[in-house]
C-alpha positions as MATLAB code, in Angstrom:
seq = 'XXXXXXXXXXXXXXXXXXXXXXXXXXXXXXXXXXXXXXXXXXXXXXXXXXXXXXXXXXXXXXXXXXXXXXXXXXXXXXXXXXXXXXXXXXXXXXXXXXXXXXXXXXXXXXXXXXXXXXXXXXXXXXXXXXXXXXXXXXXXXXXXXXXXXXXXXXXXXXXXXXXXXXXXXXXXX';
ca = [
      -0.045    0.037    0.058;
       1.308    3.255   -0.987;
       1.110    6.295    1.299;
       1.049    9.912   -0.855;
       1.833   12.808    1.187;
      -0.326   15.781   -0.357;
       1.209   19.096   -0.038;
      -0.918   22.195    0.202;
      -0.643   23.185   -3.260;
      -1.801   19.759   -4.588;
      -4.727   19.977   -2.077;
      -5.895   23.373   -3.714;
      -5.112   21.908   -7.067;
      -7.480   19.087   -6.072;
     -10.281   21.228   -4.719;
     -10.037   23.387   -7.860;
     -10.810   20.360   -9.987;
     -13.382   18.812   -7.726;
     -15.221   22.136   -7.399;
     -14.993   22.715  -11.057;
     -16.279   19.575  -11.889;
     -19.503   20.010   -9.380;
     -19.892   23.637  -10.982;
     -19.624   22.210  -14.478;
     -22.309   19.584  -13.723;
     -24.701   22.010  -12.251;
     -24.248   24.655  -14.843;
     -24.695   21.906  -17.605;
     -27.704   20.600  -16.207;
     -29.237   23.933  -15.491;
     -28.704   24.665  -19.418;
     -30.228   21.595  -20.325;
     -33.378   21.908  -18.305;
     -33.540   25.843  -19.199;
     -33.148   25.083  -23.138;
     -35.743   22.414  -22.689;
     -38.236   24.629  -20.884;
     -37.742   27.571  -23.645;
     -38.581   25.043  -26.372;
     -41.512   23.662  -24.804;
     -42.679   27.402  -24.318;
     -42.272   27.932  -28.069;
     -39.633   30.554  -27.685;
     -36.998   30.910  -30.505;
     -33.747   31.659  -29.399;
     -30.963   33.118  -31.847;
     -28.231   31.520  -30.181;
     -25.466   29.547  -32.440;
     -23.247   26.608  -31.428;
     -20.131   29.043  -31.763;
     -21.970   31.339  -29.324;
     -22.769   28.459  -26.779;
     -19.049   27.197  -27.218;
     -17.594   30.645  -26.331;
     -19.931   30.747  -23.381;
     -18.841   27.880  -21.929;
     -14.922   29.039  -22.718;
     -15.588   32.147  -20.908;
     -17.368   30.847  -17.961;
     -14.303   28.553  -17.457;
     -12.070   31.363  -17.632;
     -14.245   33.116  -15.003;
     -14.634   30.384  -12.815;
     -10.539   30.236  -12.868;
     -10.345   34.096  -12.002;
     -12.749   33.508   -9.226;
     -11.207   30.633   -8.050;
      -7.619   32.415   -7.916;
      -9.313   35.529   -6.003;
     -10.549   33.301   -3.451;
      -7.328   31.306   -3.315;
      -5.388   34.470   -2.658;
      -8.136   35.550    0.272;
      -7.415   32.046    1.839;
      -3.884   32.581    1.814;
      -4.304   35.394    4.051;
      -5.268   32.638    6.691;
      -1.498   31.899    7.028;
      -0.970   35.258    8.807;
      -4.468   36.127   10.183;
      -6.813   33.699   11.861;
     -10.175   35.081   10.520;
     -10.654   35.869    7.087;
     -14.498   35.642    6.867;
     -14.528   39.256    6.676;
     -12.442   39.280    3.400;
     -14.674   36.688    1.818;
     -17.731   38.618    2.805;
     -16.639   41.871    1.331;
     -15.195   39.889   -1.895;
     -18.798   38.397   -2.376;
     -20.453   41.790   -2.143;
     -17.958   43.327   -4.592;
     -18.669   40.672   -6.877;
     -22.682   41.041   -6.739;
     -22.303   44.666   -7.143;
     -19.652   45.134   -9.670;
     -20.112   41.580  -11.337;
     -23.626   42.436  -12.539;
     -25.581   40.258  -10.454;
     -27.580   42.699   -8.608;
     -28.453   44.767  -11.877;
     -27.796   44.214  -15.555;
     -24.593   46.332  -16.575;
     -26.403   47.442  -19.935;
     -28.846   49.721  -18.194;
     -25.937   51.605  -17.104;
     -24.411   54.678  -19.164;
     -21.586   53.780  -21.608;
     -18.890   55.377  -19.564;
     -20.066   53.686  -16.305;
     -20.444   50.276  -18.092;
     -16.912   50.865  -19.082;
     -15.406   51.542  -15.889;
     -17.168   48.062  -14.709;
     -15.529   46.401  -17.473;
     -11.984   47.666  -16.385;
     -12.633   45.713  -12.968;
     -12.062   41.721  -12.737;
     -15.423   41.203  -11.114;
     -17.450   41.474  -14.147;
     -15.519   38.632  -15.980;
     -16.595   36.365  -13.441;
     -20.300   36.686  -14.015;
     -21.379   39.566  -16.066;
     -19.404   39.173  -19.160;
     -20.355   35.448  -19.853;
     -23.988   36.593  -19.657;
     -23.372   39.260  -22.004;
     -21.544   37.182  -24.378;
     -24.599   34.757  -24.655;
     -27.328   37.353  -25.055;
     -25.361   39.631  -27.251;
     -23.029   37.160  -29.082;
     -19.600   37.481  -30.539;
     -19.026   41.284  -31.545;
     -15.750   43.146  -31.657;
     -16.334   44.822  -28.264;
     -16.894   41.435  -26.798;
     -13.625   40.126  -28.498;
     -11.743   43.096  -26.692;
     -13.354   41.933  -23.423;
     -12.243   38.453  -23.960;
      -8.733   39.532  -24.266;
      -9.049   41.477  -20.890;
     -10.358   38.464  -19.556;
      -7.554   36.753  -20.500;
      -5.112   39.345  -19.270;
      -6.779   39.105  -15.989;
      -6.585   35.317  -15.825;
      -2.784   35.598  -16.227;
      -2.307   38.137  -13.781;
      -4.388   36.470  -11.062;
      -2.442   33.098  -11.664;
       0.817   34.767  -11.230;
      -0.522   36.805   -8.315;
      -2.066   33.646   -6.638;
       1.216   31.614   -7.178;
       3.137   34.514   -5.691;
       0.852   35.134   -2.721;
       1.040   31.320   -1.669;
       4.855   31.359   -1.931;
       5.476   34.310   -0.033;
       3.152   33.479    2.709;
       3.918   30.152    2.889;
       7.632   30.890    3.331;
       6.718   33.307    6.295;
       4.695   30.718    7.969;
       7.441   28.572    7.962;
       9.840   30.931    9.495;
       7.371   31.378   12.190;
       7.164   27.704   13.051;
       3.628   27.266   11.415;
];
């Protein structure tokens, strides 16, 4: 019998893939049930296969951005005992700036562009906009910004983990 020692970064990776699988299953089942209901009600949707494929890709990228942000908040537990306040603030910022409370399309163009400069909208608001509005030049620009945020947050999460882990090791944690 082999015994594997799981390091904390491997545990985070395992947690990521388990959570991704769970969220993907929920998203897919909700999408299928929603599509069946829409078809039963006789509503005609003008959504192409490419738009659905782009939607799932953008949702995956948004999920990874969200996971990296939550991972960075979680690494603060290396130096603080209680981080639930940070999680609460992050969730409320995501609700307000991510487009959950109200759709971003009702805002003026200048305010909407400011919202799209923040990373929160790329977790929830942008995938919904891509599905409803389709692939346009502006959405391709937003996809590029989402990929930029993805790279920034992956590098930041790794750096945050590495630096705070060293600090914990020095203090005997």
